[in-house]
C-alpha positions as CSV (number, residue, x, y, z in Angstrom):
1,M,82.3,-108.2,15.0
2,F,82.9,-105.0,17.2
3,S,86.3,-103.7,17.3
4,P,87.9,-103.0,20.8
5,V,87.3,-99.8,22.3
6,L,90.9,-100.1,23.9
7,S,93.9,-102.3,22.6
8,V,96.7,-102.7,24.8
9,K,100.0,-104.2,23.0
10,D,103.2,-105.2,24.4
11,V,103.1,-102.5,26.7
12,S,106.0,-102.3,29.3
13,V,106.7,-99.7,32.0
14,A,109.9,-98.9,33.4
15,F,110.8,-96.6,36.6
16,G,114.1,-94.8,37.3
17,F,114.1,-91.9,34.8
18,D,115.2,-88.1,35.1
19,K,113.3,-85.3,33.3
20,N,115.1,-85.8,30.3
21,G,114.3,-89.2,29.9
22,N,117.7,-90.8,30.7
23,S,118.3,-93.1,33.6
24,R,118.7,-91.6,36.8
25,D,121.8,-91.6,39.1
26,G,123.7,-93.9,36.3
27,K,121.4,-96.8,37.4
28,L,119.6,-99.0,34.9
29,P,115.6,-98.4,34.8
30,L,113.8,-100.8,36.7
31,Q,111.2,-102.6,34.4
32,V,107.9,-103.4,36.3
33,T,105.9,-104.4,33.7
34,D,106.6,-106.5,30.5
35,R,104.9,-106.5,27.1
36,V,101.1,-106.4,28.5
37,S,98.5,-107.1,25.9
38,F,94.8,-107.3,26.3
39,D,91.6,-106.0,24.3
40,I,88.2,-104.4,26.0
41,F,85.2,-104.4,23.7
42,P,82.3,-101.9,24.2
43,G,79.8,-102.7,27.0
44,E,82.6,-105.2,28.2
45,F,83.3,-105.8,32.0
46,F,87.2,-106.6,31.7
47,A,88.8,-107.6,34.9
48,L,92.6,-107.3,35.7
49,V,93.5,-109.6,38.7
50,G,96.6,-110.1,40.7
51,E,98.3,-109.9,44.1
52,S,99.8,-106.6,45.4
53,G,102.7,-105.6,43.5
54,C,102.1,-107.5,40.2
55,G,101.6,-104.3,38.2
56,K,98.1,-104.1,37.7
57,S,97.4,-100.5,38.7
58,V,100.8,-99.4,36.9
59,T,99.4,-101.0,33.9
60,A,96.0,-99.1,34.7
61,M,97.4,-95.6,35.1
62,S,99.7,-96.0,31.9
63,I,96.5,-96.0,29.9
64,L,96.1,-92.2,30.5
65,R,99.8,-91.7,31.3
66,L,99.0,-90.9,34.8
67,L,102.4,-92.5,36.2
68,P,104.6,-90.6,38.2
69,W,106.6,-88.1,36.2
70,P,109.5,-88.1,35.5
71,S,110.3,-91.5,37.0
72,A,108.1,-93.7,35.2
73,K,108.0,-94.1,31.4
74,I,106.3,-96.5,28.9
75,V,109.5,-97.8,27.0
76,N,107.5,-100.1,24.8
77,G,104.2,-100.9,23.1
78,E,101.0,-99.1,22.0
79,I,97.9,-98.3,23.7
80,L,95.3,-97.9,21.1
81,F,91.9,-96.2,22.0
82,D,88.6,-96.1,19.9
83,V,89.7,-98.7,17.4
84,G,87.9,-98.2,14.3
85,A,87.3,-94.3,14.8
86,N,88.5,-92.4,12.1
87,D,88.3,-88.5,12.9
88,A,90.7,-86.1,12.0
89,Q,92.2,-85.4,15.7
90,S,96.2,-86.1,16.1
91,Q,96.8,-88.2,12.9
92,D,100.3,-88.2,13.8
93,A,99.5,-90.2,16.9
94,R,97.5,-92.8,15.2
95,N,98.6,-96.5,14.3
96,S,99.9,-97.8,11.4
97,D,96.4,-98.6,10.1
98,G,95.2,-95.2,10.9
99,N,92.2,-96.4,12.3
100,A,93.1,-95.7,16.2
101,R,94.7,-93.2,18.5
102,D,98.0,-94.3,20.3
103,L,97.5,-92.8,23.6
104,V,101.6,-93.4,24.1
105,K,102.1,-90.7,21.3
106,L,99.1,-88.7,21.8
107,P,100.2,-85.0,22.4
108,L,99.3,-83.9,25.9
109,K,96.7,-81.3,25.1
110,D,94.9,-84.0,23.0
111,L,95.2,-86.4,26.1
112,Q,93.6,-84.0,28.4
113,S,90.6,-83.9,26.3
114,V,90.5,-87.9,26.6
115,R,91.0,-87.8,30.5
116,G,87.7,-87.9,32.1
117,S,85.8,-87.2,28.9
118,E,86.1,-90.4,27.0
119,I,87.9,-92.4,29.9
120,A,87.2,-91.8,33.1
121,C,88.5,-93.4,36.6
122,I,87.1,-94.4,39.8
123,F,89.7,-94.8,42.4
124,Q,90.2,-96.8,45.6
125,E,89.5,-94.1,48.0
126,P,86.6,-91.8,47.5
127,M,87.3,-89.4,50.3
128,Q,90.6,-88.4,48.5
129,A,88.7,-88.5,45.0
130,L,86.5,-85.7,46.0
131,N,87.3,-82.2,47.4
132,P,86.2,-82.1,51.0
133,V,85.3,-78.4,51.2
134,V,83.0,-78.4,48.1
135,T,79.3,-79.7,48.0
136,I,78.4,-82.8,46.0
137,K,76.5,-80.7,43.5
138,K,79.2,-78.3,42.7
139,Q,81.4,-81.1,42.1
140,L,79.0,-83.0,40.0
141,L,78.4,-79.9,37.7
142,E,81.9,-79.5,37.2
143,V,81.9,-82.6,35.0
144,F,79.7,-80.4,32.4
145,K,82.0,-77.4,32.4
146,F,85.0,-79.6,31.9
147,G,84.2,-83.2,30.7
148,V,80.8,-82.7,28.9
149,A,81.7,-79.5,27.4
150,S,84.5,-80.4,25.6
151,K,82.4,-83.0,23.6
152,S,79.6,-80.6,23.0
153,A,81.9,-77.5,22.1
154,Q,81.0,-77.8,17.9
155,S,77.1,-78.1,18.7
156,K,77.4,-75.2,20.9
157,K,79.0,-73.0,18.2
158,A,76.3,-74.1,15.9
159,Q,73.7,-72.7,18.5
160,S,75.4,-69.3,19.0
161,K,72.2,-67.3,18.5
162,Q,70.9,-69.0,21.5
163,E,73.9,-68.4,24.0
164,S,72.5,-65.4,25.0
165,A,69.8,-67.4,27.1
166,P,70.3,-67.4,30.7
167,S,72.8,-70.0,31.6
168,R,70.5,-70.9,34.6
169,N,68.4,-73.1,32.2
170,A,71.4,-75.4,31.2
171,Q,72.4,-75.7,34.9
172,N,68.8,-76.8,35.6
173,D,69.1,-79.5,32.8
174,S,72.4,-80.5,34.0
175,L,71.0,-80.9,37.8
176,D,68.0,-82.8,36.4
177,L,70.3,-85.3,34.8
178,I,72.5,-85.7,37.8
179,R,69.3,-86.2,39.8
180,E,68.1,-89.1,37.3
181,Q,71.6,-90.6,37.4
182,L,71.8,-90.4,41.2
183,R,68.5,-92.2,41.5
184,L,70.1,-94.8,39.2
185,A,72.7,-95.3,41.5
186,G,70.2,-96.0,44.3
187,F,69.7,-92.5,46.2
188,T,66.3,-92.2,47.1
189,D,66.7,-88.4,48.0
190,P,69.3,-87.1,45.6
191,D,68.8,-83.2,46.6
192,R,70.2,-84.2,50.2
193,V,73.2,-85.9,48.6
194,L,73.7,-82.6,46.5
195,N,73.6,-80.3,49.3
196,S,75.9,-82.7,51.3
197,Y,79.7,-82.4,51.7
198,P,81.7,-85.3,51.3
199,H,82.5,-86.1,55.1
200,E,78.5,-86.0,55.7
201,L,78.0,-89.2,53.5
202,S,79.3,-93.0,54.2
203,G,82.3,-94.6,52.3
204,G,79.6,-96.5,50.2
205,M,77.7,-93.3,49.4
206,L,80.8,-91.6,48.2
207,Q,81.9,-94.3,46.0
208,R,78.3,-94.3,44.3
209,V,79.0,-90.5,43.9
210,C,82.1,-91.1,42.1
211,I,80.6,-93.7,39.5
212,V,78.1,-91.2,38.9
213,M,80.7,-88.5,38.3
214,A,82.4,-91.0,35.9
215,L,79.4,-91.7,34.0
216,L,78.0,-88.5,33.4
217,P,80.2,-87.4,30.4
218,K,79.1,-90.6,28.8
219,P,82.8,-92.2,28.4
220,K,83.5,-95.1,26.1
221,L,85.6,-96.6,28.9
222,I,85.8,-96.5,32.9
223,I,89.0,-97.7,34.8
224,A,87.9,-98.6,38.1
225,D,91.0,-99.1,40.3
226,E,90.1,-101.4,43.0
227,P,87.0,-99.4,43.7
228,T,85.8,-101.3,46.9
229,T,89.0,-101.8,48.7
230,A,87.9,-99.1,51.3
231,L,84.5,-100.5,51.7
232,D,82.9,-103.1,54.0
233,V,81.9,-106.6,52.4
234,T,78.2,-105.7,52.1
235,V,78.5,-102.4,50.7
236,Q,81.2,-103.9,48.1
237,A,78.2,-105.8,46.4
238,Q,76.1,-102.9,46.1
239,V,78.6,-100.6,44.5
240,L,79.7,-103.0,42.0
241,A,76.1,-103.9,41.1
242,V,75.4,-100.1,40.7
243,L,78.6,-100.0,38.5
244,K,77.6,-102.9,36.3
245,D,74.1,-101.8,35.6
246,M,74.9,-98.2,34.9
247,A,77.6,-99.1,32.8
248,E,75.5,-101.8,30.8
249,K,72.7,-99.4,30.5
250,T,75.1,-96.8,29.0
251,G,77.1,-99.2,26.8
252,T,80.3,-98.1,28.7
253,A,83.1,-100.8,28.8
254,V,84.9,-101.3,32.5
255,L,88.4,-102.2,33.1
256,L,88.1,-103.6,36.7
257,I,91.5,-103.7,38.7
258,T,91.1,-106.0,41.6
259,H,92.8,-109.0,43.5
260,N,89.4,-110.3,44.6
261,M,88.3,-113.4,42.5
262,G,85.0,-113.7,44.1
263,I,84.2,-110.2,42.8
264,V,85.2,-111.2,39.4
265,S,83.3,-114.2,39.2
266,Q,80.0,-112.2,39.8
267,Y,80.5,-109.4,37.7
268,A,83.1,-109.6,34.9
269,H,82.8,-111.1,31.5
270,R,86.5,-111.8,30.5
271,V,89.5,-111.7,33.1
272,A,93.3,-111.5,32.6
273,V,95.6,-112.9,35.5
274,M,98.7,-111.0,36.1
275,Y,101.7,-112.1,37.8
276,A,105.2,-110.5,38.2
277,G,104.3,-107.8,35.7
278,R,103.2,-110.1,33.0
279,I,99.6,-111.6,32.0
280,V,99.8,-115.1,32.5
281,E,96.3,-116.3,31.8
282,E,93.4,-114.6,29.8
283,G,89.8,-115.8,28.9
284,P,86.0,-115.7,29.8
285,V,85.6,-115.7,33.3
286,R,83.7,-119.0,33.6
287,E,86.2,-120.7,31.4
288,V,89.2,-119.6,33.8
289,I,87.5,-120.2,37.2
290,N,86.2,-123.6,36.1
291,H,89.4,-124.8,34.0
292,P,92.2,-122.7,35.0
293,M,95.2,-123.5,32.7
294,H,98.1,-121.9,34.5
295,P,99.5,-123.1,37.8
296,Y,99.3,-119.8,39.3
297,T,95.7,-119.3,38.4
298,Q,95.2,-122.7,39.9
299,G,96.8,-121.8,43.3
300,L,94.9,-118.5,43.4
301,L,91.6,-120.2,43.1
302,A,92.7,-123.0,45.5
303,A,93.3,-120.4,48.4
304,I,89.7,-119.3,48.3
305,P,87.9,-120.4,51.3
306,E,84.5,-121.9,50.9
307,S,81.9,-121.3,53.6
308,H,80.0,-124.6,52.9
309,S,82.9,-127.0,52.7
310,D,84.3,-128.6,55.8
311,L,87.1,-127.3,57.7
312,R,90.5,-127.8,56.2
313,T,93.8,-126.0,55.9
314,L,93.7,-123.7,52.7
315,A,96.1,-124.2,50.0
316,S,99.0,-121.9,49.6
317,I,101.4,-120.8,47.0
318,P,105.1,-121.5,48.3
319,G,107.8,-118.6,48.2
320,S,106.9,-115.1,47.4
321,V,106.8,-112.8,44.4
322,P,109.9,-111.6,43.2
323,H,111.2,-108.1,43.5
324,P,111.3,-106.3,40.0
325,K,115.2,-106.4,40.0
326,D,114.9,-110.2,40.4
327,F,112.8,-110.9,37.6
328,A,113.7,-114.0,35.4
329,K,114.0,-113.5,31.6
330,G,112.1,-116.9,31.3
331,C,109.2,-118.2,33.5
332,R,108.8,-115.8,36.2
333,F,106.7,-118.3,38.2
334,A,109.4,-121.2,37.8
335,D,110.5,-120.9,41.2
336,R,107.1,-121.3,43.1
337,C,105.6,-124.0,40.6
338,S,104.7,-127.5,41.5
339,R,104.9,-128.3,37.9
340,C,108.2,-126.8,37.1
341,A,110.7,-128.4,34.8
342,D,113.9,-128.0,33.3
343,E,112.6,-125.8,30.2
344,C,110.6,-123.6,32.8
345,K,114.0,-122.2,34.1
346,T,115.6,-121.0,31.0
347,E,115.6,-117.4,29.4
348,T,113.1,-118.7,27.0
349,L,109.8,-116.9,27.2
350,P,106.6,-119.5,28.0
351,P,105.0,-120.4,25.0
352,K,101.1,-119.3,24.4
353,V,98.8,-122.4,24.9
354,A,95.3,-121.5,23.8
355,E,91.9,-123.2,23.6
356,A,89.7,-121.1,21.4
357,N,89.3,-117.6,23.4
358,H,91.0,-119.1,26.4
359,F,94.8,-118.9,26.6
360,A,97.7,-119.1,29.0
361,Y,101.5,-118.7,28.9
362,C,103.2,-121.8,30.3
363,F,105.8,-124.6,29.6
364,N,103.4,-127.1,31.2
365,C,99.9,-125.7,31.1
366,E,97.1,-128.5,31.8
367,K,95.0,-128.1,28.5
């Protein structure tokens, strides 16, 4: 059985620290995620789903420690990357078994070599991710200067005798690879795209360029933080299909952050549902959608309109998501749950109810 490429274990993130790591202005830090755990395996399309403010993006950004400094801090847990690897880099940052790098403890210098090269990101707004005054060609070539170069540093040293050769050959090889990847992403005229500036391309084209940029260094994991939010519905499907197809061909795992269960049902292999900073249900996509166990997941699915059904009033979940300062110690969904009982409103954490590889955290799960 494959080892996970990424294992997030009991990660909690809080806001409200100063540059010395102490609480700011004498106020207690505000914890926004609580003991989040999940595994992602090589080549897998894993979705993290939840409504706005549930902690999806905070969890994703904590993986590469891209949280706003100094306010945000990982206060608990491990983020184990490349489980099963056993290189000599940063042994002090490995977990107790010595077989994975803990990105929480990894020195910043080593973490910078992971960012972009081994773990890449695709963000919501491609126009903000790309430099508006630099051509697409120059921005894609920079991947080889910073991302791919760090991986091939040792092989370059071994070929020191050939380093006197013109760099133009290496650039031509890089451009050939870029053109090939652009064609795989659906561009019929890659040279026109390469010579364009970001404002000369549509949003869907720019997001496909970002996908190519993320895949060029051949990372082990891509974090896609709501990559289709700024796109219209027809382009969303095209972009996600390109991402899934290219990721499967390279064996790259994808962590997809989204609030759209329709997207999840079409593209993801497994899904974790998040509510108020906690994961409440996780399992294979078909199992979660066809047989949801947690009442929150059931409410999300019931609220999806069906075009083929008769006109009806859509189901809704009463109440609203609590503010992090109002998070309950026990079940955080208790005040909105139709199956809430006395034990749900205690300070005891909901138990894990599992059926094979499908599980939920609830006092009254429907098995």
